N, C-alpha and C positions, 0 to 999 in steps of 0.2 A: 522323505519330503513331507512337509506339513501342508495342510489345506490353509490357504490365506484368506483372512477376513478383510476384504477390501473396504467394507463399510467402516470397520474399526480403524483402519489406516487413515481414513479421512475424518474420523470422529463423528460419524453419522449413524442414524438409525436406518434400517432397511427401507422404511417408508419415505426416505428423503426424496424431495422433488429434484428435477433437473437443475433448477436455479440454486437449490441448497448444495448440490454436488459441486456446481461451478464455484460458488462462493467459498466453500470449504477448501477447494483446491487452491484458489487464489490466495487465501489467507495463509495456508501452509507453504505455498511456493515462495511467498514473501519472507517467511520465517526461515526456510531451509535452503534457499538458492545460494550456492557457493559464492556468488559475487557479493552477497550482503550478510550472510549468516556467520555468527561467531560460535555456533554449536559445533562440538567436536565431531559429531556424527552427521554433519549436514549433508554430505554427498550421499551417504547410505539412506538417510531419511528422505532425501529428495527423490531418489530412485523409487523408493516404496510409494511415495505420494504420486509420482508420475504413473507408476504401474496401476495403482488403484483407480486413478482418474481416467486412464486409457480405457479401462473396462466399464466403469460406471457412467461415463459420459455418453457411451455408445449404446443405443437402445437394444440392438441385437446382442451385443456382448453381455450387457447387463441381464437381459432376459435369460440368456443361456447360462450365465454364472448363477443367477438365482435358482434356476432349475437344477443345476448341479449341486448347489448348496442344500437344496431341499432333499435331494437324494442322499447326500452325506449325512444330513441330520436324521434321516430315517434308518440309518444303519451303516453308513460308511465309516471310514477311519480318518478323521481329520488330523490326527497327530502321528507324525513319524513315518507312516507307510502308506500315505495317500496315493491312490492310482485312479485316474479318471476312468469311469466305466466305458467300455467300447460303445461307439455310436452315440455317445452322450450329446454330440453337437449336431445330430441330424436335424435338418429343417432350418438351420441358421446359416447366414452368410456374413462373414466378418470383414470389416474394411475400416480404413482410416476415414473418419468423417472430416472432409476438407474444411479448413477455415475455423476450426474450433480452438486450436491452439493448445499448448501445454506440454505433453510428454515429449521426450527427446528421441529415443529410439528403442525398439524392442530388444536389441542386442544387450541392453543393460538391465533388462528385466529378469525376474527370478526364474528358477527351474520350474516352479509351479506354473507360472504364466506360459512358458514355452510348452509345457506338457499338455496344456488344455487349449491354448490359442495358436501356438506356433504352426503346427501342421494344418490346423483348420484354416488359418489365414492364408497360408501358402496355396492350399487347394482352392480357396475362394478367389484369390488373386489370379490364379491360372485360369479359372473359369470365366472371369469377367475382364481379362486383359487389363489388369489394374492400372488405373490412372487417377491421380489425385493431386490437388494443389498441396504445396508444402505446408506444414503446420506453423502456426504463429508462435513466436517466443515472447516472453516478457522479462524485463529487467528493470532495475531502479537506477535513477541518477539523482545525486544530491547537488544542489547549486546554492549559491548565496542569494540573499534577498536582492543585493545589487544586480546580480545576473538576471534575476527574474524581472526586475524593473526595466533594465536596459536591453536585455537580450544578450546572447553571447554564443560564440562558437567554441565547442569543447571537443577535445580528443579523449575518448573513453576506451578502456580495455575491458572486455568481457570474456568470460569463459563459456564456451558452448560445446555441445557434443559434435564431434566430427568422426568420420570413418578413416582409420589409418590404412597403411598399405596392406595389412593382413586382414582387413575387413572388420576390425574390432572398433567399437566406439570408445572414444577417449575425450576427456575434457581438454580443450585446447584454447589458448587465448587468441583473441582477435581484436584489432584496433579499428575504431570507427570515428569518423568526423561527424559531430552532431551540431546542428544549428538550433539553438534555443531561442524562440521568438520572445519579444517583450510581452510581459503580462501573464506568463504562465503561472499557475497557482498549484498548491499542493494537491496531489491526487490526479492531476491532469496527465493524459497519456500523449506522448509524441510518437507518431508512427513513422518507422523507417521501412519503406516499401522494399520487398525482396530480400530483407536481411534475416528472415527466419529460416526454417529448414527447407532443403531442396524439395522440389516437387517430384512426383512419380509419373512415369510414362510421358514425359515431355511437358507436363503441366508446370506452371510458374511456381517459384519459391514462395513461402509464406512471408509474413511481415514480422518485424521486431517492434514491440511496443515498450517504450520507456516511461515508467511511472515517475513523475517529477516529485522530488522531495526538497524542501527548502530548509537549509541549516538554521538552527536557532540564532537569533540576532540579539545583540546586547541592548537594543532599544525597542525594537518592534516585534510584535507577535502577529503571525499571519493566520487569518481565517478566510478561506476561499480567496476573494479578491480584496477583502478589507484588511486594514492594518490597525493594530491597537498599540498605544504607548501610554505608560504611566506618566502623568504630569505632576511633579511635586510642587506644592504651593505652601506658603506660610499661613498661619491662622489669620493674620491681618489681611492678606491677599484674598483669602476665602471669604472673610466676613465683610470686607469693605469693597471687594471687587478690585480688579487690577488688569493691566495690560502686560502680558508676559511674552517673551520670545521662545519659539519652539522650533527645533530642527525638523526638516521634512526629509522623507526617505530619499529624495533625489539630490540632497545635498544643500538645499537652500534653507532659509530661515523665514518664518512668518510670525506676525504678531497676533496673539490670540487674546480675546477678552474673557477673563474669568468673571462670571456674574457675581453680584453681591449675594452674601449668604450661601455661597456654594458649599454643598455637603460632600463629604468623602464618598468617592465612587461615582460622582456626577460625570456623565459622559458628554463630551463636546465633540461635535462632528465637523470635520473638514472635508467637504464634498469633493470627490474626484482626486483625492490625494493618495489613494491606494494603488493597487496594481492596475495596469492598463488593460483595456478590453473594450468590446462593443459597448458595454456599460461599465465604465471604470469603477473600481472599488473606492471606498472612502477611508480616511484616516480618523480614528477615534482616539480622543485623549481622555484618559480616566483620571479624575482629580484625586490626588493623594495629599492630604493635609499633613504636613511635617511640623512637629513641635520643636521650636528652638530650645536648646538645653538651658536650664536655670543654673548656669555656671558662673554668674557674676552678680554683684550686688544690684546693678542696674536691671539685669534680667529678672532677678527674683522680685524686685520692687514692681516691675511691670506686671508680673503674674499676680502679685498681691493686689495691685490696683484693679486689675481685671476681675479678680474674685470679688472685691468689694462692689464693683460696678454691676455685677451680674448675679446678685444674691437671689433674684427672682427666678433665675434659670436653673432648672434641675434636669440633667441628662438622664436621670433614673426615675422620672415621674411615672413612666409607663409600667414600672415594676410593681407599683402599688404599695410601696413601703415608705 
């Protein structure tokens, strides 16, 4: 049995803060959770990440683990034949920290974890008549922009750890009804109370937090509550100004004024046309000047006339040549 480097499992230095541990776990959980990951070893990596986080998020476990790691570094055997020294855990009480969320169950953890924390936790639980709220779970849900604008009720199927009849932990599917309110934005969490892991000693279950993701849209790009759309215009519309019709995310059409001498990339703002909320987002139109092709005699003549009329204009004057 090898000594496990829990810091390396989360990509952290030993000096990492609690906040850095939490952020590293969330990043890797999004990458390897079996509901969303396409990695071939996602379930194995998820167990490793859960195990490392279970230890490093808990001050007592982390302190004990660091103390053990120091002893190993001073002369233990980290590879192949590691054995925890007798009494290494004296002075520590290990427990689940309620409400912190993350790991699924210790039955899925490694032999290394069981050898150093299993018996110690059982002794600690017996001493304090262990009671704790169930751990929170996290998952992701992808919706369309239209769903985000109007709200929707969705049925989702997730895989979660459950105990089978033999007491073993297994990934099992479960189906939930989820109500998505209007105006949700990417990165927002929807809380499903009581849908996390069961509590211990009669305490309530944890919660399930669904991270909202919005699928790419053919017209609009989402940033928080604001929406962005590229608005193609002709050179004459940009130079002379124009009234153009623009589709809105809710399905309507508005008339927008393109100002005279509009430049490529100019941003036009339609206030309150983004995602709903206490302060609604805006819709931004990014001007994109599209050149008509010179594919006819009339088009070529128009470009030639424009060239003669604008001899004083040099788009490269700033280059100094």
